[in-house]
Structures are given as structure tokens and as C-alpha cells.
BAMI-287450 format. One line per 4 residues: their letters; for each residue x, y, z of N, C-alpha, C. Coordinates in steps of 0.2 Angstrom, whole numbers. Layout:
<sites>
a> X,Y,Z,X,Y,Z,X,Y,Z; ... $
</sites>
This chain:
<sites>
mlge> -301,-5,-186,-302,-12,-183,-303,-18,-187; -307,-17,-193,-308,-23,-198,-302,-25,-201; -299,-20,-203,-293,-21,-206,-287,-25,-203; -286,-23,-197,-282,-27,-192,-285,-33,-189 $
ihwh> -292,-36,-190,-295,-41,-188,-293,-46,-193; -293,-43,-200,-291,-48,-207,-285,-48,-206; -281,-45,-204,-272,-45,-205,-270,-50,-200; -273,-49,-192,-272,-55,-188,-274,-63,-191 $
llra> -279,-63,-194,-282,-68,-198,-278,-72,-203; -275,-67,-207,-271,-69,-212,-264,-70,-212; -260,-67,-205,-255,-67,-203,-255,-74,-200; -259,-76,-196,-260,-83,-191,-260,-89,-197 $
sqlm> -264,-88,-202,-264,-93,-208,-257,-94,-212; -255,-88,-212,-249,-87,-218,-244,-91,-214; -243,-89,-208,-237,-93,-201,-239,-100,-201; -246,-102,-199,-247,-108,-200,-244,-113,-206 $
yert> -245,-110,-211,-243,-112,-216,-236,-114,-217; -234,-110,-217,-224,-109,-216,-223,-114,-211; -225,-114,-205,-223,-120,-201,-226,-126,-200; -230,-127,-205,-233,-134,-205,-231,-139,-213 $
avkt> -231,-134,-216,-231,-137,-225,-221,-137,-227; -222,-143,-230,-214,-145,-233,-213,-141,-239; -211,-138,-241,-211,-135,-248,-204,-135,-252; -205,-136,-258,-200,-140,-263,-201,-133,-269 $
krag> -196,-131,-271,-194,-126,-277,-193,-130,-285; -196,-130,-288,-196,-133,-295,-199,-129,-300; -191,-128,-305,-192,-122,-309,-196,-117,-308; -194,-114,-303,-197,-107,-301,-204,-108,-298 $
fvsh> -207,-114,-297,-213,-115,-295,-213,-116,-287; -216,-115,-282,-215,-119,-276,-221,-123,-275; -221,-128,-273,-225,-133,-272,-224,-137,-264; -230,-138,-263,-232,-142,-255,-230,-148,-255 $
egft> -226,-152,-251,-224,-159,-254,-227,-163,-247; -229,-160,-242,-229,-164,-236,-231,-160,-231; -230,-161,-225,-230,-159,-220,-225,-160,-215; -223,-154,-211,-217,-155,-205,-222,-158,-200 $
dfgr> -216,-161,-194,-218,-164,-189,-223,-160,-185; -224,-153,-185,-228,-150,-182,-235,-150,-187; -234,-150,-193,-241,-151,-197,-245,-156,-195; -240,-161,-194,-244,-169,-192,-248,-168,-186 $
evgr> -245,-165,-183,-247,-164,-175,-254,-160,-177; -254,-154,-180,-260,-150,-180,-265,-155,-184; -263,-158,-190,-267,-162,-193,-271,-157,-199; -277,-160,-201,-281,-157,-205,-285,-151,-203 $
deid> -286,-148,-197,-291,-146,-193,-287,-141,-187; -287,-134,-190,-284,-131,-185,-289,-130,-180; -295,-129,-180,-300,-127,-173,-298,-133,-169; -300,-140,-170,-298,-145,-166,-291,-146,-163 $
wwvt> -286,-143,-168,-279,-144,-164,-279,-140,-158; -283,-134,-158,-282,-129,-154,-286,-132,-147; -291,-133,-149,-297,-134,-145,-295,-140,-141; -293,-146,-143,-292,-151,-140,-285,-152,-137 $
rker> -280,-149,-141,-273,-152,-138,-269,-145,-137; -271,-138,-137,-268,-132,-138,-271,-128,-131; -276,-127,-132,-281,-124,-126,-281,-126,-118; -278,-123,-114,-277,-124,-109,-283,-122,-104 $
nvee> -287,-120,-105,-293,-116,-102,-301,-117,-105; -302,-122,-106,-307,-122,-111,-313,-118,-109; -316,-117,-103,-320,-116,-100,-320,-107,-103; -314,-104,-101,-312,-98,-103,-314,-96,-110 $
lrhe> -311,-100,-115,-312,-100,-122,-319,-101,-123; -324,-104,-121,-330,-105,-123,-334,-99,-120; -332,-96,-115,-335,-88,-112,-334,-84,-118; -326,-83,-120,-324,-78,-124,-326,-78,-130 $
tsla> -327,-84,-134,-330,-87,-141,-338,-85,-140; -342,-86,-135,-349,-85,-134,-352,-79,-134; -347,-73,-132,-347,-66,-132,-346,-64,-140; -340,-67,-141,-338,-63,-149,-345,-66,-153 $
leaa> -347,-73,-153,-352,-75,-157,-359,-71,-156; -362,-68,-151,-367,-64,-150,-364,-57,-154; -359,-55,-155,-357,-49,-160,-356,-51,-166; -355,-55,-169,-354,-60,-175,-361,-60,-178 $
qklk> -366,-62,-175,-372,-64,-177,-376,-58,-177; -376,-53,-174,-378,-46,-175,-375,-44,-182; -367,-44,-182,-364,-40,-190,-367,-45,-196; -368,-52,-195,-371,-55,-199,-377,-53,-202 $
klse> -383,-53,-197,-388,-50,-198,-388,-44,-201; -386,-39,-199,-386,-30,-202,-382,-30,-208; -377,-35,-208,-374,-34,-215,-376,-37,-220; -383,-42,-219,-388,-44,-224,-392,-39,-226 $
llka> -393,-34,-223,-399,-28,-223,-395,-25,-230; -388,-23,-230,-385,-20,-234,-388,-21,-241; -391,-27,-243,-391,-29,-248,-398,-27,-253; -403,-24,-249,-408,-18,-250,-405,-13,-253 $
knpe> -400,-10,-251,-398,-5,-252,-396,-3,-261; -398,2,-263,-397,3,-271,-392,11,-272; -385,10,-270,-383,17,-271,-381,18,-279; -381,24,-280,-381,28,-288,-375,30,-289 $
thad> -370,29,-284,-362,31,-286,-359,28,-281; -351,27,-283,-347,25,-280,-346,25,-272; -346,34,-273,-347,37,-265,-353,35,-261; -358,35,-265,-363,32,-260,-362,25,-257 $
llki> -359,21,-261,-358,14,-258,-353,15,-252; -348,20,-254,-343,21,-248,-346,23,-240; -351,28,-242,-355,32,-236,-358,26,-233; -362,21,-237,-367,16,-234,-362,10,-230 $
lrqf> -356,9,-232,-352,5,-227,-348,9,-221; -347,14,-224,-344,18,-218,-351,17,-212; -355,20,-215,-362,20,-210,-362,13,-206; -363,8,-210,-363,1,-206,-358,0,-201 $
aedc> -350,3,-202,-346,0,-199,-349,4,-192; -349,12,-193,-349,15,-188,-356,13,-183; -360,10,-186,-366,8,-181,-365,2,-178; -360,-3,-181,-359,-8,-177,-351,-8,-174 $
aaei> -351,-2,-172,-342,-1,-170,-342,-5,-163; -348,-6,-159,-347,-10,-153,-347,-17,-155; -350,-21,-160,-350,-27,-161,-342,-29,-165; -339,-24,-169,-333,-26,-173,-328,-24,-167 $
dtiy> -328,-19,-162,-324,-22,-156,-322,-27,-154; -328,-29,-151,-328,-37,-147,-326,-41,-150; -326,-42,-159,-322,-47,-162,-316,-45,-162; -313,-38,-164,-306,-37,-161,-303,-37,-155 $
qfil> -308,-37,-151,-304,-41,-144,-303,-47,-142; -308,-50,-147,-306,-58,-145,-301,-59,-149; -300,-58,-156,-294,-58,-159,-287,-56,-156; -287,-52,-153,-281,-49,-149,-279,-54,-143 $
wlaa> -285,-55,-141,-285,-61,-134,-282,-66,-136; -284,-70,-142,-281,-76,-145,-273,-75,-148; -272,-69,-150,-267,-68,-153,-261,-68,-148; -263,-64,-142,-259,-64,-136,-257,-73,-134 $
rdll> -262,-77,-134,-261,-82,-131,-254,-86,-136; -257,-85,-142,-252,-88,-148,-252,-84,-154; -246,-83,-157,-248,-80,-165,-253,-84,-170; -251,-90,-170,-256,-95,-172,-262,-96,-170 $
apti> -266,-94,-164,-272,-94,-163,-277,-92,-167; -277,-86,-169,-283,-84,-175,-283,-86,-178; -279,-91,-183,-280,-96,-188,-288,-100,-186; -289,-101,-180,-295,-105,-179,-302,-101,-182 $
lyty> -302,-95,-182,-308,-91,-186,-306,-92,-194; -302,-92,-197,-300,-93,-206,-297,-101,-206; -301,-105,-205,-299,-112,-208,-303,-114,-215; -301,-120,-217,-302,-124,-223,-309,-126,-221 $
rvwg> -311,-127,-216,-317,-132,-213,-324,-128,-214; -322,-119,-213,-327,-115,-213,-326,-111,-220; -321,-110,-222,-321,-104,-228,-321,-108,-234; -318,-114,-232,-315,-118,-241,-309,-114,-243 $
strr> -307,-116,-250,-300,-112,-252,-302,-107,-257; -307,-107,-260,-310,-101,-263,-312,-97,-262; -317,-95,-255,-317,-90,-252,-311,-86,-248; -307,-91,-245,-300,-88,-240,-296,-86,-248 $
gdrd> -296,-89,-253,-292,-87,-260,-293,-78,-261; -299,-78,-261,-302,-72,-263,-302,-66,-258; -300,-68,-252,-299,-63,-248,-291,-64,-244; -286,-67,-249,-280,-67,-248,-275,-60,-250 $
fqld> -271,-59,-246,-266,-54,-247,-259,-55,-244; -255,-54,-247,-248,-56,-246,-244,-52,-240; -244,-54,-234,-240,-51,-228,-233,-52,-228; -230,-46,-225,-224,-47,-223,-224,-50,-215 $
lnet> -222,-55,-216,-221,-60,-208,-218,-59,-203; -213,-54,-206,-209,-52,-200,-210,-46,-197; -216,-43,-200,-220,-34,-197,-223,-39,-191; -222,-36,-186,-228,-36,-178,-233,-33,-178 $
kpkp> -232,-28,-183,-239,-23,-185,-241,-21,-191; -247,-21,-194,-247,-18,-200,-245,-12,-203; -245,-10,-208,-243,-3,-211,-250,-1,-212; -251,7,-211,-258,10,-212,-260,8,-218 $
etvr> -256,7,-224,-258,6,-232,-262,-1,-230; -257,-6,-226,-261,-13,-226,-267,-13,-224; -268,-10,-219,-273,-11,-215,-279,-7,-219; -279,-3,-224,-282,1,-228,-286,-5,-233 $
slte> -281,-8,-236,-282,-13,-240,-287,-20,-239; -285,-22,-232,-288,-27,-228,-294,-24,-228; -295,-19,-225,-302,-15,-222,-307,-18,-229; -304,-15,-235,-308,-15,-241,-310,-21,-244 $
ialg> -305,-27,-241,-308,-35,-240,-312,-35,-237; -312,-35,-230,-317,-35,-226,-325,-34,-228; -324,-27,-231,-331,-23,-232,-333,-27,-238; -329,-30,-242,-332,-32,-250,-330,-28,-255 $
ltag> -326,-22,-254,-324,-17,-259,-318,-20,-264; -313,-25,-261,-310,-29,-265,-312,-38,-264; -312,-41,-270,-313,-47,-268,-310,-50,-276; -304,-56,-274,-301,-60,-279,-296,-56,-281 $
rlpv> -292,-50,-277,-288,-47,-278,-290,-39,-282; -296,-39,-284,-299,-35,-289,-303,-30,-285; -305,-24,-287,-309,-20,-282,-317,-23,-287; -321,-22,-282,-327,-24,-286,-330,-21,-291 $
mira> -328,-15,-292,-330,-10,-297,-327,-14,-304; -320,-14,-303,-317,-16,-309,-320,-24,-312; -322,-27,-305,-325,-35,-307,-332,-32,-311; -336,-29,-308,-344,-28,-311,-341,-25,-318 $
emei> -337,-21,-321,-336,-19,-326,-334,-24,-332; -330,-29,-328,-327,-34,-334,-335,-39,-334; -336,-40,-329,-342,-45,-331,-349,-42,-335; -349,-36,-334,-354,-33,-340,-352,-31,-346 $
geem> -345,-31,-347,-341,-29,-353,-342,-37,-357; -341,-42,-354,-340,-49,-356,-349,-51,-358; -352,-48,-354,-359,-51,-356,-362,-47,-361; -358,-42,-361,-361,-37,-368,-359,-41,-374 $
yerm> -352,-41,-374,-348,-44,-379,-353,-49,-382; -355,-55,-378,-358,-61,-379,-364,-62,-383; -368,-55,-382,-373,-53,-384,-372,-48,-391; -365,-47,-393,-365,-45,-399,-366,-49,-406 $
nwde> -369,-47,-411,-369,-49,-418,-362,-49,-421; -359,-52,-424,-352,-53,-430,-352,-48,-433; -358,-45,-435,-356,-41,-441,-357,-33,-436; -358,-34,-431,-357,-26,-427,-349,-24,-426 $
esss> -349,-18,-425,-344,-15,-424,-338,-18,-419; -332,-18,-419,-328,-20,-415,-329,-21,-408; -328,-25,-404,-328,-25,-398,-324,-19,-394; -318,-16,-396,-317,-13,-394,-321,-5,-393 $
qisv> -328,-5,-396,-333,1,-394,-337,0,-390; -336,-6,-385,-341,-7,-380,-340,-1,-376; -346,1,-375,-345,5,-367,-350,3,-363; -347,2,-356,-351,-1,-352,-354,6,-345 $
plsr> -361,7,-347,-363,11,-341,-361,12,-337; -360,18,-332,-357,18,-326,-363,17,-322; -368,17,-322,-374,15,-318,-374,9,-316; -375,5,-322,-373,-3,-322,-368,-6,-316 $
vvrr> -362,-3,-319,-356,-4,-314,-357,-4,-307; -360,3,-306,-360,3,-301,-366,-1,-295; -371,-1,-298,-376,-6,-296,-374,-13,-295; -371,-15,-301,-368,-22,-300,-361,-22,-296 $
gaam> -357,-18,-294,-352,-17,-291,-353,-19,-283; -360,-13,-283,-362,-12,-274,-364,-20,-273; -367,-23,-278,-372,-29,-276,-366,-35,-274; -360,-33,-278,-354,-38,-276,-352,-37,-270 $
afee> -352,-31,-268,-348,-28,-261,-352,-30,-256; -359,-29,-256,-364,-31,-252,-364,-38,-249; -364,-41,-256,-363,-49,-255,-357,-52,-251; -351,-48,-255,-343,-51,-249,-345,-49,-244 $
caey> -347,-44,-241,-347,-40,-235,-350,-46,-231; -358,-46,-232,-362,-51,-227,-359,-58,-227; -357,-60,-232,-351,-68,-232,-347,-67,-228; -343,-61,-228,-337,-62,-223,-339,-61,-216 $
fefi> -344,-60,-213,-346,-60,-208,-350,-66,-206; -353,-68,-210,-356,-76,-210,-349,-81,-208; -345,-80,-212,-341,-84,-210,-336,-84,-204; -336,-78,-203,-333,-76,-195,-339,-79,-190 $
rdsl> -345,-78,-191,-349,-81,-186,-350,-89,-187; -349,-91,-193,-349,-99,-193,-342,-102,-191; -337,-98,-189,-331,-100,-186,-331,-101,-180; -334,-97,-177,-335,-95,-168,-340,-101,-167 $
rnil> -345,-103,-171,-351,-109,-170,-345,-115,-169; -342,-115,-174,-337,-122,-174,-333,-123,-168; -330,-116,-167,-326,-116,-161,-330,-121,-154; -336,-116,-154,-340,-120,-148,-343,-126,-149 $
fdie> -345,-129,-155,-346,-135,-157,-340,-139,-155; -336,-138,-155,-329,-142,-154,-327,-143,-146; -330,-138,-143,-330,-137,-136,-335,-141,-133; -340,-142,-134,-345,-146,-131,-343,-152,-133 $
klve> -342,-154,-141,-339,-160,-141,-334,-164,-136; -329,-159,-135,-323,-161,-131,-326,-162,-125; -328,-157,-121,-331,-159,-115,-335,-165,-114; -340,-167,-119,-344,-173,-118,-339,-178,-118 $
qrdf> -337,-179,-122,-331,-184,-123,-326,-186,-117; -322,-179,-116,-320,-181,-109,-325,-183,-102; -328,-180,-103,-334,-183,-97,-335,-190,-97; -335,-193,-103,-335,-201,-104,-331,-203,-103 $
vnde> -325,-201,-105,-318,-205,-105,-316,-206,-98; -319,-200,-94,-316,-200,-87,-322,-203,-82; -328,-205,-84,-332,-207,-80,-332,-214,-77; -330,-215,-73,-328,-223,-70,-335,-226,-70 $
afwr> -342,-222,-68,-349,-226,-68,-351,-227,-77; -350,-222,-81,-350,-226,-87,-347,-231,-90; -341,-231,-88,-337,-238,-90,-340,-244,-87; -341,-243,-79,-342,-249,-76,-350,-251,-79 $
afie> -353,-247,-81,-360,-248,-84,-359,-251,-91; -353,-250,-95,-353,-253,-101,-352,-260,-100; -346,-260,-97,-343,-267,-97,-350,-273,-92; -352,-270,-87,-357,-274,-85,-362,-277,-90 $
kair> -364,-272,-94,-370,-273,-100,-367,-277,-104; -360,-275,-107,-357,-279,-113,-356,-286,-112; -353,-288,-104,-351,-296,-102,-360,-299,-103; -364,-295,-102,-370,-298,-102,-375,-300,-109 $
tpka> -371,-297,-114,-373,-296,-121,-370,-304,-123; -375,-309,-125,-372,-315,-127,-369,-315,-135; -370,-308,-139,-367,-310,-146,-359,-308,-143; -355,-310,-148,-347,-309,-149,-346,-301,-148 $
esql> -340,-299,-147,-338,-292,-146,-340,-290,-153; -342,-282,-153,-343,-279,-158,-336,-276,-161; -336,-271,-166,-332,-269,-169,-330,-263,-166; -333,-262,-160,-330,-255,-157,-328,-257,-149 $
wdfk> -329,-266,-147,-324,-266,-141,-322,-273,-140; -318,-274,-137,-314,-282,-137,-313,-282,-128; -314,-290,-127,-311,-289,-121,-306,-295,-121; -301,-293,-115,-295,-298,-115,-292,-300,-107 $
etlt> -292,-306,-105,-291,-306,-99,-284,-305,-97; -279,-303,-100,-273,-301,-99,-269,-299,-104; -263,-295,-105,-259,-294,-110,-253,-298,-108; -250,-303,-113,-246,-307,-114,-239,-305,-112 $
mwhv> -238,-298,-114,-231,-294,-113,-230,-294,-105; -236,-293,-102,-235,-294,-95,-231,-298,-91; -232,-305,-94,-229,-311,-92,-224,-314,-95; -222,-313,-101,-215,-317,-104,-209,-314,-101 $
dknh> -204,-318,-101,-197,-315,-99,-194,-316,-105; -195,-321,-109,-188,-321,-115,-190,-313,-119; -184,-309,-121,-183,-304,-125,-188,-303,-130; -186,-310,-135,-190,-309,-141,-196,-310,-141 $
erdq> -200,-314,-136,-206,-315,-135,-210,-310,-132; -206,-307,-129,-209,-300,-125,-209,-294,-131; -204,-292,-135,-205,-290,-140,-211,-290,-145; -211,-296,-146,-216,-297,-152,-224,-297,-148 $
akvt> -224,-299,-142,-231,-295,-137,-233,-289,-136; -226,-285,-136,-227,-278,-136,-232,-276,-142; -227,-278,-149,-231,-275,-155,-237,-278,-155; -240,-284,-154,-244,-286,-155,-252,-281,-150 $
faed> -249,-280,-144,-254,-275,-140,-255,-270,-144; -248,-266,-147,-249,-261,-152,-253,-261,-157; -252,-267,-160,-256,-268,-167,-264,-269,-164; -266,-271,-159,-274,-271,-155,-277,-264,-156 $
vasf> -272,-261,-153,-276,-253,-151,-274,-250,-161; -271,-249,-163,-270,-246,-169,-275,-249,-174; -277,-256,-173,-283,-260,-177,-289,-254,-176; -290,-253,-170,-297,-250,-169,-296,-241,-169 $
anar> -290,-238,-170,-289,-232,-173,-289,-231,-179; -288,-236,-184,-287,-238,-190,-296,-238,-193; -300,-241,-188,-307,-242,-191,-311,-237,-187; -315,-238,-182,-321,-232,-180,-318,-230,-174 $
ggvl> -313,-234,-170,-311,-231,-163,-314,-235,-159; -314,-237,-152,-316,-242,-150,-314,-243,-142; -314,-248,-139,-312,-249,-133,-309,-257,-130; -303,-257,-129,-300,-263,-126,-302,-265,-120 $
vigv> -304,-270,-116,-305,-269,-109,-301,-275,-107; -298,-276,-103,-291,-280,-100,-293,-282,-93; -295,-288,-92,-296,-291,-86,-302,-293,-85; -306,-297,-89,-310,-299,-92,-310,-307,-96 $
tdkr> -312,-313,-93,-309,-319,-97,-314,-320,-102; -313,-324,-106,-317,-327,-113,-325,-328,-110; -324,-332,-105,-331,-334,-101,-333,-328,-99; -332,-321,-99,-335,-314,-97,-334,-315,-90 $
eivg> -331,-318,-87,-329,-317,-79,-324,-310,-78; -324,-307,-74,-322,-301,-73,-316,-304,-66; -308,-303,-68,-304,-306,-63,-299,-301,-63; -300,-294,-66,-294,-289,-65,-289,-290,-66 $
igtg> -284,-285,-65,-276,-286,-68,-272,-284,-63; -274,-286,-57,-271,-286,-51,-271,-279,-46; -268,-277,-41,-267,-273,-37,-260,-269,-36; -260,-264,-31,-253,-262,-29,-249,-261,-34 $
rkle> -243,-261,-32,-235,-261,-36,-236,-263,-42; -238,-270,-42,-238,-273,-50,-243,-270,-55; -249,-267,-51,-255,-265,-55,-250,-257,-57; -248,-254,-53,-244,-249,-57,-238,-249,-61 $
dklk> -235,-254,-61,-230,-257,-67,-233,-258,-71; -239,-263,-71,-243,-263,-78,-247,-258,-80; -247,-253,-78,-252,-249,-81,-245,-243,-85; -240,-241,-83,-234,-240,-86,-231,-242,-91 $
faad> -231,-249,-90,-228,-253,-95,-232,-252,-103; -238,-254,-101,-243,-253,-106,-243,-245,-110; -242,-239,-105,-241,-233,-108,-236,-233,-113; -230,-236,-109,-223,-235,-112,-224,-238,-120 $
vlsk> -225,-243,-119,-226,-247,-126,-230,-244,-131; -236,-241,-129,-240,-237,-135,-235,-230,-138; -233,-228,-132,-229,-222,-136,-224,-225,-139; -220,-231,-138,-215,-232,-140,-215,-233,-149 $
hldy> -221,-239,-149,-223,-242,-155,-228,-241,-158; -233,-234,-156,-238,-233,-163,-233,-227,-166; -235,-227,-171,-232,-221,-176,-238,-217,-177; -239,-211,-174,-243,-207,-174,-242,-200,-170 $
prei> -243,-196,-174,-241,-187,-171,-244,-186,-165; -250,-188,-163,-255,-187,-159,-258,-194,-152; -258,-190,-146,-263,-195,-143,-266,-200,-146; -267,-205,-146,-272,-210,-149,-276,-215,-145 $
arlr> -274,-216,-139,-277,-220,-134,-276,-218,-127; -280,-219,-123,-280,-217,-114,-283,-222,-111; -278,-222,-106,-281,-229,-100,-284,-225,-94; -288,-230,-94,-292,-228,-87,-294,-236,-82 $
qvvl> -293,-234,-77,-295,-240,-72,-302,-240,-71; -305,-245,-70,-311,-247,-68,-312,-252,-62; -315,-251,-57,-317,-255,-54,-323,-258,-54; -324,-265,-54,-330,-269,-55,-330,-276,-48 $
agkd> -335,-278,-49,-338,-283,-44,-335,-289,-48; -331,-294,-44,-330,-301,-50,-333,-307,-46; -333,-311,-48,-337,-317,-47,-337,-317,-39; -331,-317,-36,-332,-319,-28,-334,-313,-25 $
gtgk> -338,-307,-27,-339,-302,-24,-335,-295,-22; -327,-297,-24,-324,-292,-22,-324,-288,-28; -320,-282,-27,-318,-278,-32,-313,-280,-35; -313,-279,-43,-307,-280,-47,-306,-275,-52 $
iclv> -300,-273,-51,-298,-266,-56,-295,-269,-62; -300,-266,-69,-299,-268,-76,-294,-261,-79; -292,-265,-83,-289,-257,-88,-294,-257,-95; -296,-250,-95,-300,-249,-101,-296,-245,-105 $
vvia> -293,-247,-111,-291,-242,-116,-295,-240,-121; -296,-234,-121,-300,-229,-126,-297,-226,-130; -298,-229,-137,-295,-227,-142,-298,-222,-148; -296,-217,-149,-300,-213,-154,-300,-216,-160 $
qace> -304,-213,-166,-304,-214,-172,-299,-210,-176; -293,-212,-179,-288,-207,-180,-291,-206,-187; -290,-199,-189,-290,-195,-196,-286,-198,-201; -280,-200,-198,-275,-202,-203,-272,-212,-202 $
pvgv> -268,-214,-205,-267,-221,-203,-262,-223,-198; -263,-226,-194,-260,-227,-188,-254,-233,-189; -248,-232,-190,-245,-238,-191,-241,-241,-184; -239,-245,-182,-236,-249,-179,-228,-252,-180 $
hdge> -222,-250,-177,-217,-251,-178,-214,-257,-174; -208,-261,-175,-207,-266,-171,-199,-265,-168; -199,-258,-170,-191,-254,-167,-186,-256,-171; -187,-261,-176,-181,-263,-179,-182,-260,-187 $
ghyt> -187,-255,-188,-187,-252,-195,-193,-257,-198; -196,-259,-196,-203,-264,-200,-209,-259,-197; -214,-259,-202,-220,-256,-200,-227,-259,-202; -232,-260,-197,-239,-263,-201,-244,-258,-201 $
ypir> -249,-259,-203,-256,-256,-203,-259,-259,-202; -264,-260,-195,-268,-265,-195,-275,-263,-194; -280,-265,-197,-286,-261,-195,-291,-269,-192; -296,-265,-189,-302,-270,-186,-307,-272,-190 $
retg> -308,-278,-192,-313,-279,-196,-318,-284,-194; -322,-287,-196,-328,-292,-195,-324,-298,-193; -318,-299,-197,-316,-306,-196,-309,-305,-191; -309,-299,-189,-303,-299,-184,-298,-293,-187 $
ltrv> -292,-293,-184,-288,-289,-186,-285,-291,-192; -283,-286,-197,-281,-286,-203,-274,-282,-204; -270,-284,-208,-265,-281,-209,-265,-278,-217; -265,-270,-218,-266,-270,-225,-261,-264,-228 $
prde> -260,-263,-233,-256,-256,-235,-259,-248,-233; -254,-245,-231,-257,-240,-227,-262,-236,-233; -261,-236,-239,-265,-232,-243,-273,-234,-243; -272,-241,-242,-280,-243,-240,-284,-241,-234 $
iltp> -281,-240,-229,-282,-236,-223,-283,-228,-224; -278,-226,-228,-280,-218,-230,-285,-216,-233; -287,-221,-238,-291,-217,-244,-297,-216,-240; -302,-222,-236,-307,-219,-233,-308,-214,-228 $
kihm> -300,-211,-224,-301,-206,-221,-300,-199,-225; -298,-199,-230,-296,-194,-234,-299,-187,-232; -306,-187,-231,-310,-181,-229,-311,-180,-220; -309,-185,-217,-310,-183,-212,-305,-178,-208 $
ksdn> -307,-173,-203,-302,-167,-202,-298,-168,-195; -300,-173,-191,-297,-173,-185,-300,-180,-181; -294,-182,-176,-296,-187,-173,-303,-187,-168; -306,-192,-167,-313,-190,-164,-314,-197,-159 $
ydfl> -317,-196,-155,-321,-202,-150,-328,-200,-152; -331,-201,-157,-338,-202,-158,-340,-208,-157; -338,-214,-157,-340,-219,-156,-344,-219,-148; -339,-215,-143,-342,-215,-137,-350,-215,-136 $
rely> -354,-211,-142,-361,-209,-141,-365,-216,-143; -360,-221,-147,-364,-227,-149,-363,-231,-143; -359,-231,-138,-358,-234,-133,-364,-232,-127; -365,-225,-127,-370,-224,-123,-376,-227,-125 $
qfiy> -378,-226,-130,-385,-228,-133,-384,-235,-132; -379,-240,-132,-379,-246,-132,-380,-249,-124; -377,-244,-119,-380,-246,-113,-387,-245,-112; -390,-238,-114,-397,-236,-111,-401,-238,-115 $
ek> -400,-242,-120,-406,-245,-125,-410,-248,-122; -415,-250,-124,-420,-255,-120,-421,-260,-123 $
</sites>
């Protein structure tokens, strides 16, 4: 089961790379030159991609992940206890690891069934347990094994090799006993005097090799289950974050409370929100003016996404009076028009803005419908194109909207792994601060 668990993780990871990376071959070497359209959709974070864009039943994923996490936590705890063991021979080491696996058969089976459940949903799904976010590049590299991606079931010899990786017997593509012997040999060589006999005469004591190799194996084994556990924790963290942000975005009472407090706040709009009485594109008739107004609206939205995210509230005048944007069929047409404009003019592979209607009391006491455009902070630059091949990269700053080169937006985002609505927490604090 351990070997097959790792096979599913590696297979999903290698398939993900094949489908997301644009590769070129020069002088016999293959290099990664960029991302496919699917790669841009996934972004730099497979967990976020699966939880926020692929998973259709978040509650089911949360339930299954929680069960797997309980098993992984126990595996991590028991694997840590292996470090206290002191096998005298390689055979003793194998017996200890075999006993560990047999004692933890139920927990391993739980992880195994979780992996199979993910793989049945999508061949790429198991990659959420084997991401750069948790494992990093070095630890994944140490546990790599090139698979035949055309195989739908691993061969017995492959399962054996992958089991050795999961249990720590192989790391960095070498058996830990060989790595131990090499390390000890290097240490002995460095302590030699130059007048001593040739280094070819170095003899590494077997007992030292076994002790060092066993320590390496136990460390690698414990680390493997630690990262499985941490991956499951990250999945649950992203689910909780998604649910919280989704609740905020869909909660009309939350937006009503925000708008009512924001219009009472004497200071000008913050970096996180802006008010507009209406959108020019809804009213102009000439094609050129309308096209320019569409781009202006798209740039307003992109400027928030390229900064920290934020909210554009339409239906509030400069004097902070709630006038709304209309009712009935005209309202429906305006909302559809706004959604179509963003879809056409924003250059970004994922949804970056959500439109919400909020009813508030106007000056005359009647209910007015305002449009709230909730805009995520993008993890990559969001461009705006005018439909004629020209692109801009606007960003919201203290002085207003500024158009800058794409790289100026990209540099601060280089370590961001996914799009987010984290600014909603700041709005919550703003609403309820004393």
C-alpha cells in the first residue's frame, strides 16, 4: 500500500507537469519555458486549484481529508518513535520497518483509500498531497522515481522501489546504506593526514554504516509521513478559508453593513474600496466612447486585483448617497453587460471578480439595488486588452489608478501561490471595530 500510495502521488505530479509545462529541447536538454493554458489555470498552487476551482463537493472533501489526517497524525507520531531504535544489522532495520508498517496497517490503509478516492475523481487530484507548497523541491527530488505514465497500474518491482522510498530506505535515488558509507568515508578521508597511506585503503566499519544508515532511514520515514500530514492540514486550511470567504462574498447582510459604515466614514476611499454612482458604459451610445468605457471599467477591476484586491460599489454618489443602479429588466441587462465586459477585456486565466446585488435604503427610504464587485488579489499580473491588441497593466495606489509595466506588478507577486480574498478579513474588522 505504501508503494502504491507513492506511485499515485508521483504519477499525478508527473502528469501535472506534462500538462502544465511548456518544454523545449536544446542541445539534448529539456527546459521549462513557461506554462500551458491549463498551467495558467492551475497557477502555482495545486491545492488552491483543486479546492477552489475543481472540487464540486467541498464538504465531502473536508470529511474525507479529516479522516485521512487522523491516520496521518498517528503515522507521523509512531514514525518519530523509530528514531530511538538501534538496529545492529541491515536485516534488523528491515524487521523494524516491517513491524512499523504492520502495526500501522489500518492507518496506512486509510491514507491508501483516500488516495484511491482522489484518483477516482481525477488522475491529477492526488497531486494535492505532493505539492511544492508543502514538500519543496529538494524533498520531492529526493523521493522522485521516473514512471511510465502510460501504465495504469504499477509493476511489482516499481511498487517495491517506491515502498523503499516511503519507508526511507532509499533517498536521493540511493539506498541509505550506500549514502551512509559514502558520508562516513568522506569524513574519514577529511581527517587523514597527507602522509598516511592512500585513501583507497580506507575501510569503513560496517557497524557504523548500519547505525548511520538506520538513522537516515528513520529520519526519512518520519519526514515522509510528516509531509503527508502537513499536506492534509493544508487542504483543510484551504477549505476553511474558501468557506469563510465564500460566506462573506455571498452574505448580503455583510455587504450591507460594510456599505452603510463606509459611507459614514469621513475619509476618502481606502485602498480596498471605491464608490461609483454608475458605469459610463451603461449610458453612452457611440461605439468608440462605449468601447473606451468598457476598458475603463475593466481597468478599475484589474487595478484592485493587481494590488491587494478590493470592492467596487456601484450605485453610491460622490456625496455618499445611495441611489442604486435600477430595477427590473434594465438591471438584469446592466449586470449581464458588466459580466460580459470583464470576461472579454480581462486577460487572466481564472475568475477574478464576483458580482453581487445588495439592497440598501436610499435617501427617500425606499430600497435601492447596488452592484458590489468583489475582486480577488491576483497571484499574477492581470492585464486589460482593448480588443485591438493593446494591453495595459493598471494597479491601484494611493494616488489612484496607475498603468505600469507587467514586470512591475509581477515582482511583488512572485512568492504568491494563489489568488485570494484575504482582504475580506480587513473589511470584517473595519465593520465591527469600535
